[in-house]
N, C-alpha and C positions, 0 to 999 in steps of 0.2 A: 613629607610622608608622616601620617601618625603611625602609632604601634598597631593595636588590634582594631582590624576595619570592621566593626559591627554592623556598618551599612551594607558590607558585601554579604554578611550572613542573612541580613533581610531581603537583599536582592536574591540570593538563593531561594529564600522562603517564597518569594514571588514567582520566581521560576518553577518550582515543584508544585506549589499550589496551582498554577496555571495547567501544568501537564495533567495532574490527578483530576482536576475538575473537568478538563476536556475528556480524558478518558472514561469519567464517569457520566458523562453527558448532560453535564449541567448546562441549562440553557444560557446563552450570552457569552459563553467562552468557547466558542468554535475555533478560536484561533490558539488555544491554549498550549497547542503542539510547539509553539515558538519558546516555550519555555526551555526546551534544549538547547536552543539557539543562544539563549541567555547563558546558560550552563558553559557553553563552549567559550564563550567571552570571558567569563569568570575565570574558568580553569586556564585559559591561555594567559590570562593577566597574573594570576596567582603564580603559576608555574614558572613562567618566564621571569617574574621579579625574583623567585628564589635562584633561579640559575644565573641572573645577571648579578646579584650580590655575590654569589660565589665566584664568579668570573672576575669581579671586580677586586674581591679580596684575595684570591689565590691564583688567578689567570687560568684556571682549570674549571671543566664542568664537573668533574668526578662522577663518570658515568655509572660505575658500580653502585655508589652510594645513592645516587639518584634513582635508579631503578630498584634498589632494595627498600627505600622509602616508599616508592610509588607502589610497590608489591604489597607492603604492610599496609598501606592505606586503602587499596583498591580491592585486593583479592579476598580477604577473609569473608567480607559480606557478600561480595559477588558469587563466590563459590560455594557459600552456604545456601543462598537462594536458589542457585543453579540445582543442586542436590535436591531441596525440598520441592522445587517445581517439577524435576523430572519424576519425582514419587507422586506428585499429583497428576501428573500426564498419564501415568499406568491407571489411575483410578478415575479420571474425569473426562480425559479426552477421547473422542470417538476413535474406535479401532483404526478406521482408515487414515487417521491424521497422526497415529502415534508414532510411526517410524519417521515420518517428516519431523515431528517434535523433536525426536532424539538426534536427528541429523543437526537440527538447530542448536541443540544442547552440546553436540561435540563441537560446533563451529564456536559456541561461546567458550567453551573450555580452551580453545587455540586462539582466542581473540579475533574471530573473523566472521561474527554473524553478519555483519552488515554486507559482506559480499555474498552470502548465501542468499539473503533477502533480495539484493539486486538483481543476481542471476535469475532468480525465480520469477522477476517481474512483479514484486509485491507492491501494492498500491497502500501505503502506509495511512493515507486518509480516507480510503474507501475499500477496506478489507472486511468481508463478511465473516470469515474464519481466520482471524489473526493468529499467528503463532503466540503461545503463551511466553516465548523467549524474545519476542519482537522488539521489547524495550532495550534489549543488550545492544542494539544497533550502534547507539550513541557511544556506548562504552568502548565498542570496536574502533570507531573513529578515533576516539581519544587516545587508545592505546597505541594505535598505527601512528597517530600524529607525533607521540612522543618517543617513537623508535627514531623518527628522524629529527625532529626541532632541535634537540639539545645538541646533536651534531651540527646542524646547520648554524646554530647561534654560536658555537664554539669555534667553528672554523672562521666565520666571519669576525668573531671577536678577534682572533689571532691575526688573520690578514689585515683587518683593517686598523690594528693597533688600538683596540679598546675604545675606539671612537663611536659612541653610541648613535650619533646621528647617521652615520655611514652604514653602520651595522643595520640601523632600522630601515635605510633606504633599499639595501639589498633584500632584506627580508620582505619589505614592502613590495617589491617587484614580484616576488614569488606569491605573494599574497594576491596580488592583482591578477595574476596568471590563474590562480585558483578560482577566484571570483568569475573570471571570463569562462572558465570551463564550466563553472555551474550554470552560467547564462545559456551556454550552447546546449548543454546536456537537459537541462529543464525543458526545452523545446524539443528534443530530439529522442531524448531515452529518460523520462522523468524517474524511474526507479534507480537508475545509476547516479542522477544528479542528487537524489535524496539520500542514498545510503553510502555512497563511494567516498573514500578520503579525500581525492584531489578536488572534487568541487566543493567540499565542505571545509576544507583546511583553512581557508581564509578567515572564517569565524572564530577559530581558536587563534589565528595569527592577529587578528584584530586586537584581541585582549593582549597578546605578546607585545604588539608594537606599542600599545598604550602603555605597558610596563616599562619598555624602555624610555618613553618619553615622559614617564612619571615625574621625575625630579624636575624636569623643565615645566610641566604643566603645574605642580604645585607652586613652583616660584613665580611664574609668570601670569598665571590665570587670575584675574580680578575677582575679589569675592562676589561682587554683584553678577558677574558673568557666569560664575560657578554656581550660584543660587538658580539662576535662570536655566542653566545648562542641566543641571539636576532634575529639576521639576519637568523641564521639557523631555528629559529622557524617560522621567516615569510616564508622562503622558504618551509617549511613543509606545512603550511597553504595553500600557492598557489598551490603546488603540490597536495594536496588533492582536492582543488577545480577543478582544471582543469584535473587531471588524472582520478579521480573517476567518474563513470557514474552510470546510472540506473541499470546496470549489476554488478557492485561491490557486493561482500558478505558483507553486512552491517547490523548492527554495527560490532559485531565480533571483530577480531583482527585488521581489517582495522581501526578501531575507534581510535586505538592508535596513529595514524598519526596526526589527528587534535587535539586531546586531549594534547598529549605530546608537539605538537608544540605550542598551545596556552600558556600552563604552561611554556614553555620556554621564550616566549615573555614577560609574566608577570614577571617571575623571573629576567630576564635581566632588565626591567624596574626599578626593585627596586634598581639598583645600579646606581648611577649618573656617567656617563661616555661619553665623547664625541664620536661623530660618531656612537652612537647607533641607532637601529632601532626606539626607542622611540621619536627621533626627527622627523622622517617621520610619525609616528602615531599621534603625537601631532599638525600636520598641521591643521589650522582652518576648512577646509572643512571636514575633517574626524571627528573633534571633534564635528562639527555640526551634522553629521550624526548620530554619536554615541550617543549623547545627546537625539536625537529623536528616536533612534533605537528601543525602545520598541513599541511607537506608531505606527513606520513604520512597525514593524513586524505585529502588529495586523491589520493594515488598508490593507496591500498589498494583501493578499490572497482573502478575500471577492471581493476587486476591480478586481481582475483577473477572480474570478471563477463565480460570478454573471452574468457579461455578456456573459461568455461562455456558461452557463445553459439556458440563455434566448434564444441564437441563435441556441441551440442545440449542444450536444457533438460531433454529427457526422459531425459537420462543424466547425473543429478546427480555433480559432482565428488566423489571420496572425500574424507573428512575430512583424511586425510594430504596430499593434494594442496592443499586449501584452507588448511591450516595452513602448509604450505610456502611457499604465495604470500604469506600474510601476513608471515611471517619476511622473505621477500625484499623486501617492501615497505619494510622499515626501512633497509636500506644505500641503496635507491633514494631515500627520502626524504632520508637525510643528504646524499647527492650533489646533491639538488636544492636542498636548503637552503644547502649551501656554495657551489655553482656557479651558483645563479640567485636564489633567494629573498633571500638576505642581501646580495649583491653589489649587485643591483639597488636594495633598499632604501636602501642607504647610497651608492650611486654620486654622485659629486660633480656629475656633469653634470645630475642631477635635484634631488638634496638641497640643493645650495648654489645653485640657481637659484630663481627666483620660482616659486611654486605654478603659474602658468599653464603652465609647461613639463611638470610632471607631470600636470596635468590634461588637456592637449592629447594627450598621449601615451596615457594611459588611454582617452580617449574616442575617439581614432584607432585604437588596437588593437582596442577592443571593437567599432567600426563596421565594421572590416575584417572581423573574425571573423564578425560578424552577418550581413554580406552573403554571406561565404563559405558559412555553413552555409545560408542561404536559396537559394543557387544548388544547393546540395548536395541541398536538399529536392526541388527539382524534377528534378535528375538521379537521384535514388533512388525516384521516386514509382511508376514503372511498370516494374518488373523483369521480366525473362522467368521467368515462373512455371510454364511447362510444357515437355513434351518436343518438341512439334510434331506428335506423332502423335495421332489421333483414334480414339476406341472407339465401338461402336454403343450405342445407348440399351438398357438392360436392366430388366426387373423384379426387384426383390430376390428371391433364392431363399433357402430353407433346406435344406442348409447354406448359408452365405454364401460368394459367390465374389469373391474380391478382384481388384482391378486393380493390378498391380505398377509402375505408374508414372502420372505426372501427365499426363493427356491434355490436348490443346489446347482440347477441347470440354467441359470439367470444368465441372460445374453444381453450385454457384456456382463462379467462379473463387476460387483462394485470396485474391486481394485483396478480392472481394466478400463471402467467407464471413462474416466478423464480422457483417455485417449483414443476413444471410439469415435474419430472424426471421419468425415465423408473424405474420399480419396482425393478431393481438391486440394486437400492441404499437403499431401505427399507428393502431387504433382506439380505443385507451385502454382495452381489455378486460383488459390485464396490468396489474394495479394496482402503482404504484410502492411504496417502502418507508414513505412517510408516510401514505398513504391507509388508512382502516379502514372506510370505507363500502363494501359489495359493490356491484360492477357485473356483475350477469349479462348475457352477450352470447348471443343466440339466432341458430341457424342452422337453416333448414328451416321445414316448416309449423307454423304456430301451434296448430293442432288436432291435431297428431301427438303420439303417446307421447313422453315427454321422457327423455334421456339427459343427465345432468349429469356435467361433468369438473370435478373439484374438486382444487385443489393449488397448488403453487407454480410457478416457472418451468419444472420439470421436467415439470409437467402441461401448461403451455402449449405446450411443444415439440411435443406429439403432437397438437395441434388441426388442423393442415393434413390429416393421414391420418384422424384420427378423425371429422373433419367430413364428408369424402366416404364414409366407411364407413357412418356413422349416416343421412345424409340420403338416401343411395342406397338404404337399406333402408326408406325411408318413415318415419323418425322425425326427431326434432328434437333438436339438440345445444345445450345451454346450457353456458358455460363460467364458472367461478368460479376465478380463479386470482391469485395476488398474489406478487411476487418475495421469495424467501426466506422463504416463510410456508408451511410444509407443513399439509396437511390434518390430519396426524398430531396428536393433542393431547398434545403434549409441551410442556415449558418451552422457549420459543425464545430464543435469543439473537442478536445481531448486532453484529458487531465487539466480541465478548466482553461486551456488556451487554444489558440488557432490551430486548424488542421489542414495547411495549405496543400498536402499531397492529396487529400481527399477532394478539394474543389477542382485541382488539376485533372485528376482521374476521371471525375464525372463528366467534366466538360468533354474530354476525349471520347469517353464512351457515348455521350450523346451524339457527337459528331459521327461515329461509326455506325450508329443505329440509322442515323437520317441518310448517311452515305448508301447503306444497303439495308433498306427496311424489312424486318423479319415479319413472319405471318402473325405472331404472337409474342408480346412482351410481358413477361410476369415480374412484377415488383415485389419485392419481399424485403422488409427492413425489421430491425429490432425496434419493438414499439416504445422502449423506455429509453432510446438513445440520448446521449447527454447534449443538453442544449444551453445556450447562454442564459445566464442569471436573469431573472426578471422577466422572462417571456412566459405567456399563455401557452402552455405545451400543446395543448390540444389544438387550439387555432393556429399555432404555428405549424404543426404537423400537417393539419387539413391544407393549409394555403400552400405549403410547400409540395404536397402531392399533386395539387392542382396544377402548381406550376410545371410540376416534372411532366404530367399527362400532356399539358398543351404544348410541350416542346418535342414529343414523340412524334414519328411520321404518322400522317392521317391514315395510311392505308394499313397499319398495323393494329391488330386487335389487343387491348390493354387490360390485364388482369392484375387486381390487388391481392396477393396471397396474405391473409389474415396471419399475424404472428402468433406462435405457440404460447402458452401459458408461461408466466414469469413468477417463478417460486420466491424469488427474493434472495434465498440461500439454497445452496446445493442439497438435494435430498439424500446424496449419497451418505454423507456423515449421519444422518439421522437413521437411515436404514440400517447401516452398521451396528447403531445402538438399539435398534428394535426389530431384529430379523424375525420375531415371531408376531409382530404386530406393524406391518407396513402401512396400515391405515393410519398410524399415528404420524406418518410422514406425507400424508396427503395434504393439500391446500384447499381452502375453500375457494370455489369458482369465483365468487364476488371478488376477492383478493387477486387471484392469478391472473384474471382477465380484465384488470382495471387500468391497464396501461393506456396512457393518452393516444398513443398512436393507433391502437386497435379502433377506438371511437372515431379517430380522425379519418381512418380508412373508409369507414361507413359515409362519413361526411363528404368526404372527396368524390366517392363514387356517386353519390346522389347529385353532385351538381357536376359531373364531367362524363366523358364516354366510357370510363373504366367500369368493370364488374367486379365483384368481390368473389373470391373462392376462399371459403371458411370451412375448416376441418375441426372446428373446437368440439364436436361431439365425440370425436375419436380421442379426445384427451380428457374431457370433464363432464360430468353430470352436476349434481350439487357440490361434488368435490373434484378435485383433479388428482388421481393417483399416480404413484411414481412407478408402479410395476403393472404392466398389462400382460397376461399370460406368462410366457417365460422371458418377457423381454423388458429391459429397464428402459424407461421412456426418456430420462434427461441424464446428460453427461455432466451438467453443472446447473447453476439456477435457473437457466431460461434456454439452453441450447438441447436440442434432440441429439440423442446417440445415433450414429449412422445405422445401427441395428434397427431401431424403431421406424426411423425415417424410410428405411428401406421396406418395410412392412406396410408402408402407406401407398405403395405403388397403385394398388387396386382402387382405393377411394380417390386418390388424385386423378387416375385415368377417367373415373366416372365423372369427376368434377369438371375436368378439362375437355371432355369430349365435345360439349356443344359448341367450343371455341376453336378446335384444332381443324386444320385443312382437311 
């Protein structure tokens, strides 16, 4: 082993550069998020190497000293950015998101933000309103890992009598179990696979196992093999950064590429050889970026996200602005490294004192910030979200008439809107992602002619109005809905991967419909549903709809209910920033109605026996407003509030009248 590993600093530079460019939206770096995986491997290698050397010298881990050094290394910059970002939240983040952001801040202060994001179901790779503290998830994983890893290493070292190979074998089994957990969770619950410790621990453990094997690697690896291994590792990192995208099923098996590639670069760098990748990674610009990589990682995300929050998530910052912010993060990170991170790390008052002082300072600082965040949660929980003016209750009209401000009698309120769901959710009639057995729910007389509503959550959103329309006509409504699973017979994906419960559910629903044909079948689906990469979306949708219609019972009338507009981002946050100017939160009809599934529905209707039911005039004219009368139209970017769906019962009854028995 050499002394200073400048190549590892260069590897850190690649990692942080990939993350920053990905977050800035730089074209061609769609997989830059794997930079975090590279950091995990580097961290596991360096920290385990330090622990192994101490165990070899003294036979002890020295827990207090280890955690004191860790606290001095990690916390000063982390807590400083936490404080500054929290202040930025109060100035820039929409009022409806501030309490959530302060919850995230409290979680950061107690080293558990990753579990908050996992429990919330956060999609790291496709989140239109990400938390300004979201980047702290990786620090949470690391700190939780290092609460356990030193103890596992120390116990294994003692029990196995300092035999590195045996210790590595035991810890390797645990790493394999972690990898297996990641494979399973990526398929079944991607947010937990992405954010939780146990499916991610193997990445840090991979670096740790490499550290245990480092003496043998340096002794036994031939120079020419080391040279090839290093360059192959660099090629793997570049491939992951450039070929992976937000659609890649991740972490899962895909994480093997950046993790193993980083391990290959580190292993090759432990062998002194001419022409190695280490020479490239040891160039001064890369070493500089690697040196400030921790501060740069902390600074860049809020620097990107706070301005975006301030201008509104509905107005994405131009690429040039995002790149400029990413570049600005470099000198800011250097200043923080020079003035805070490094000075505190080596401060005599802490470094030369016993570990107790550093640990007490760390716990005290974290405790104060956790308490302050808790107070901020309460203070930001009920912001003023209306103008104080009321409007009269109105029935939706065609063409639609917008309300240009947020009335005080808005139904539902902006705060309550995300939970203004149809009763199908509370009753268990809207199936979750894992359920494959149909659960038809019935409304109206059992002996009346039946109308079946079939589709995904975009079908469920119509249920409040459709139920009133159908039942008041003397008929019975039966719902068959499942989240993220359209009635359209297309190859569905979820989080970039297969969605087997959807295929099984649709097959069973079709069997039930053909076994007991209803009078009318209404198909309603989200028109921007996730499709496999490389498909012509419009053609795929049209062909899938035609396939569905051909398999429905011949004696049933078939209607295609056109999807509601898609805003792209929720208008709720925009409205909370523009209570006096709700028109600022409207979307142009051209954009909101451009979903491939909408066009495909008309194509399918023209070539099959199905008819279209389209209520677009009750949503859009030249623009699509967010508030109509005293009612908020949307509970998120494209789902209707149950309140507005209920008000569409009369238009739905009129549209359906020619088709009902």
